[in-house]
KOLTOR-937490 format. One line per field, with one value per residue: z, y, x of N, C-alpha, C in turn. Coordinates in steps of 0.05 Angstrom, whole numbers, plus 5000, padded with zeros to 4 digits. Atoms other than C-alpha are relative to their C-alpha. Example, Ala and Ser with C-alpha at 12.3 -4.5 7.8 and 13.67 -1.06 7.14 Angstrom:
<rs>
n_w <- c(5000:4999)
n_v <- c(4976:4976)
n_u <- c(5018:4984)
ca_w <- c(5156:5143)
ca_v <- c(4910:4979)
ca_u <- c(5246:5273)
c_w <- c(5000:5014)
c_v <- c(5024:5022)
c_u <- c(5018:4985)
</rs>
This chain:
<rs>
n_w <- c(5014:4985:5018:4992:5016:5010:5000:4973:4985:5007:4997:4986:5017:5011:5023:5022:5009:5017:5024:5016:5009:5020:5023:5015:5012:5023:5021:5010:5015:5025:5017:5008:5021:5024:5011:5004:5018:5028:5014:5006:4977:4995:5020:4991:4982:4973:4989:4994:4978:4975:4995:4990:4973:4981:4997:4986:4973:4986:4995:4979:4974:4993:4992:4974:4980:4995:4984:5017:5013:4985:5011:4980:5007:4983:4998:4995:4998:5026:5020:4992:5014:5003:5011:5001:5012:4986:5016:5011:4980:4992:5016:4983:5010:4985:4991:5018:5023:4991:4996:4981:4990:4991:4983:4998:4978:5006:5020:5001:5028:5004:5025:5008:5018:5027:5005:4993:4973:4990:4978:4982:4987:4974:4995:4974:4987:4979:4993:4980:5011:5016:4986:4997:5026:5008:4984:5008:5026:4997:4985:5018:5021:4989:4996:5027:5012:5020:4990:4994:4998:4990:5014:4991:5022:5019:5027:5018:5025:5003:5009:4983:5016)
n_v <- c(4982:4975:4977:4977:4978:4982:4972:4992:5017:5003:4976:5006:5006:4975:4992:5019:4994:4977:5008:5016:4982:4982:5017:5005:4975:4996:5019:4992:4975:5007:5013:4979:4985:5016:5001:4973:4982:5005:5013:4982:4996:5025:5005:4987:5016:4991:5014:5028:5000:4995:5023:5022:4993:5002:5028:5015:4990:5011:5028:5002:4993:5023:5022:4993:4999:5028:5013:5018:4984:5000:5016:5018:5024:5021:5024:5022:5027:5011:4979:4971:4983:4973:4981:4976:4979:5000:5007:5027:5022:5010:5021:5022:5013:5025:5003:5018:4984:4983:5015:4986:4974:4982:4980:4976:4983:4988:5015:5029:5009:5028:5010:5022:5020:4990:4981:4974:4990:4983:4983:4989:4977:4995:4971:4990:4987:5017:5016:5019:5026:5011:5022:5023:5011:5014:5024:5019:5011:5017:5024:5017:5009:5021:5023:5011:5008:4980:4985:4971:4986:4972:4983:4972:4981:5006:4995:5021:4992:5017:4986:5004:5014)
n_u <- c(4981:4993:4998:4985:5011:4979:5010:5008:5019:5028:5016:5025:5024:5012:4983:5005:5027:4997:4986:5019:5021:4990:4992:5025:5007:4982:5007:5027:4997:4987:5020:5019:4986:5000:5027:5012:4986:5005:4978:4978:4983:4986:4979:4975:4983:5003:5023:4992:4980:5014:5018:4983:4990:5022:5008:4979:4999:5024:4995:4980:5012:5018:4983:4989:5022:5007:4979:4984:4979:4975:4978:4989:4985:5010:4983:5017:4988:4991:4993:4998:5019:4990:5019:4984:5016:5025:5024:4998:5002:4974:4987:4991:4976:4996:4972:4985:4991:4978:4975:4983:5011:4979:5012:4984:5011:5026:5015:4998:5000:5007:4988:5018:4989:5003:4978:5009:4995:5022:4990:5020:4988:5013:5000:4991:5022:5012:4977:5007:5007:4978:4986:5017:5005:4976:4998:5021:4993:4977:5007:5017:4983:4983:5018:5006:4974:4992:4977:5004:4974:5002:4979:5000:5002:5021:4989:5010:5013:5023:5024:5023:5020)
ca_w <- c(5689:5726:5691:5695:5671:5630:5641:5700:5753:5746:5734:5774:5750:5742:5696:5656:5652:5623:5574:5550:5545:5507:5462:5442:5431:5384:5344:5339:5316:5264:5237:5237:5196:5146:5138:5143:5104:5030:4979:4957:5028:5033:4971:5009:5047:5109:5119:5116:5162:5214:5206:5216:5275:5310:5296:5319:5380:5398:5390:5433:5488:5486:5492:5550:5585:5579:5614:5554:5536:5587:5561:5597:5596:5623:5647:5643:5650:5575:5543:5550:5531:5504:5496:5473:5435:5471:5413:5391:5425:5464:5428:5458:5449:5471:5510:5459:5406:5447:5443:5487:5530:5540:5598:5596:5647:5610:5561:5551:5484:5464:5411:5373:5335:5272:5280:5299:5360:5400:5443:5502:5523:5596:5598:5659:5677:5719:5749:5804:5756:5722:5774:5790:5715:5700:5758:5737:5665:5686:5736:5686:5631:5675:5693:5618:5605:5564:5570:5603:5596:5638:5599:5618:5551:5503:5437:5405:5334:5337:5306:5346:5325)
ca_v <- c(2428:2484:2551:2608:2673:2721:2784:2823:2791:2772:2831:2837:2817:2890:2906:2843:2860:2928:2897:2848:2901:2951:2895:2878:2952:2957:2896:2920:2990:2959:2915:2975:3014:2958:2958:3033:3067:3075:3038:3099:3108:3034:3039:3082:3052:3094:3060:2990:3008:3037:2978:2927:2965:2970:2897:2869:2914:2891:2818:2829:2862:2806:2755:2793:2803:2728:2714:2678:2733:2718:2694:2634:2575:2511:2453:2390:2315:2301:2369:2443:2492:2560:2618:2676:2716:2736:2725:2657:2590:2558:2514:2447:2415:2342:2325:2270:2325:2360:2336:2390:2450:2509:2555:2626:2682:2713:2659:2585:2552:2487:2449:2403:2339:2375:2422:2482:2524:2555:2613:2632:2703:2717:2791:2833:2858:2800:2773:2735:2679:2669:2625:2581:2572:2553:2504:2472:2464:2435:2386:2361:2356:2314:2269:2260:2246:2310:2342:2411:2460:2524:2578:2648:2684:2690:2687:2632:2638:2611:2628:2637:2590)
ca_u <- c(6764:6799:6791:6840:6808:6851:6809:6781:6737:6665:6618:6554:6485:6463:6522:6511:6437:6454:6503:6450:6396:6438:6465:6393:6379:6440:6419:6346:6368:6415:6359:6311:6363:6365:6290:6274:6329:6316:6359:6400:6425:6443:6487:6538:6596:6583:6515:6547:6605:6558:6509:6566:6595:6527:6510:6577:6579:6508:6528:6590:6548:6496:6552:6584:6517:6503:6569:6601:6651:6705:6772:6803:6850:6820:6863:6823:6834:6841:6852:6869:6814:6834:6786:6830:6778:6714:6666:6693:6681:6737:6787:6803:6872:6878:6941:6959:6967:7021:7093:7125:7106:7153:7137:7165:7156:7097:7074:7064:7081:7047:7087:7039:7053:7031:7091:7048:7065:7008:7030:6988:7007:6993:7010:7026:6957:6930:6994:6959:6937:7005:7039:6978:6965:7037:7037:6971:6995:7062:7032:6980:7032:7078:7018:7006:7081:7090:7159:7157:7214:7218:7255:7275:7283:7226:7265:7224:7199:7129:7063:7001:6945)
c_w <- c(5017:4980:5012:4981:4994:4999:5028:5012:4989:5004:5013:4981:4988:4976:4976:4988:4981:4974:4981:4988:4978:4975:4983:4987:4975:4976:4988:4983:4973:4980:4990:4978:4974:4987:4992:4981:4971:4986:4992:5024:5005:4979:5009:5020:5029:5014:5009:5023:5026:5007:5012:5028:5021:5005:5016:5029:5016:5007:5022:5027:5009:5011:5028:5022:5007:5016:4983:4988:5014:4987:5022:4988:5020:4999:5009:5002:4973:4981:5014:4983:5000:4989:5001:4989:5011:4984:4989:5021:5008:4982:5018:4986:5018:5007:4981:4975:5007:5004:5021:5009:5010:5016:5004:5022:4994:4977:5003:4970:4999:4973:4993:4982:4971:4993:5007:5029:5007:5024:5016:5015:5025:5007:5028:5016:5024:5009:5021:4989:4986:5013:5004:4973:4990:5016:4992:4973:5002:5014:4982:4977:5010:5005:4973:4985:4977:5011:5004:5004:5009:4988:5010:4977:4980:4971:4980:4975:4996:4990:5018:4984:5014)
c_v <- c(5025:5022:5022:5023:5020:5029:5006:4982:5001:5027:4992:4996:5026:5009:4982:5004:5024:4993:4985:5018:5018:4985:4995:5026:5006:4983:5008:5026:4994:4987:5021:5018:4986:5001:5028:5018:4993:4989:5018:5004:4974:4995:5013:4983:5007:4986:4972:4998:5005:4976:4977:5006:4996:4971:4984:5009:4989:4970:4996:5006:4978:4977:5006:5000:4972:4986:4982:5015:4999:4982:4983:4979:4979:4976:4977:4973:4990:5022:5027:5014:5028:5017:5027:5024:4998:4990:4971:4979:4991:4978:4980:4986:4975:4997:4982:5014:5016:4983:5014:5026:5016:5022:5023:5017:5011:4986:4970:4992:4970:4992:4975:4981:5009:5020:5029:5007:5018:5015:5012:5023:5007:5029:5007:5013:4985:4980:4978:4972:4987:4976:4976:4986:4984:4974:4979:4987:4981:4974:4981:4989:4977:4975:4986:4992:5018:5015:5030:5012:5029:5015:5028:5020:4992:5007:4979:5012:4982:5016:4993:4987:4992)
c_u <- c(5003:5005:5016:4992:5022:4991:4989:4978:4972:4985:4973:4977:4988:5016:4995:4972:5000:5014:4981:4979:5010:5010:4975:4991:5017:4992:4973:5003:5014:4980:4979:5013:4998:4973:4990:5014:4995:5026:5023:5019:5017:5022:5027:5015:4996:4976:5009:5020:4985:4981:5017:5010:4978:4992:5021:5003:4976:5004:5021:4987:4981:5017:5012:4979:4991:5022:5018:5023:5027:5021:5012:5018:4990:5019:4983:5014:5011:5009:5003:4979:5010:4978:5015:4985:4972:4976:5001:4998:5028:5011:5012:5024:5004:5030:5016:5008:5025:5025:5018:4986:5024:4986:5020:4989:4972:4984:5005:4998:4994:5012:4984:5014:5000:5022:4992:5007:4977:5011:4977:5014:4985:4999:5008:4977:4989:5021:4994:4993:5024:5012:4981:4994:5024:5003:4980:5007:5024:4994:4984:5016:5018:4983:4995:5026:5008:5024:4993:5028:4994:5023:4997:4996:4979:5009:4991:4987:4976:4977:4977:4978:4976)
</rs>
């Protein structure tokens, strides 16, 4: 599977080590708050907001430090893999589920047999991956006998899914 990353380049081991370390610190502090604070303090909304923020930020940092937080699109032999949200696992879409692919200047739209449209927004930040990604998707789609349409205007009405 060829992966096209949708975020900045690989961070070094030292940075990832710090991310992992501080992520663990955040989660430990959040758990300590849960244990050490008295019940009257825990009844307030500000406690729970700060607890959730610290916990989720810690989990995000641990995930990033472990190297699993990068967003990507993978073009494989039997499926496309999409990881658009850093904390969630990648979503795999088999080629036999796709009836058509529309390629726009800054996005790719997968039209599924179920009628759903999945829009992959490429953005303008990392333009060096746009052309190779479009080419890889188009070549693989043609190999799998999926119609590909290159379009200029992005006036489609589709929902992201």
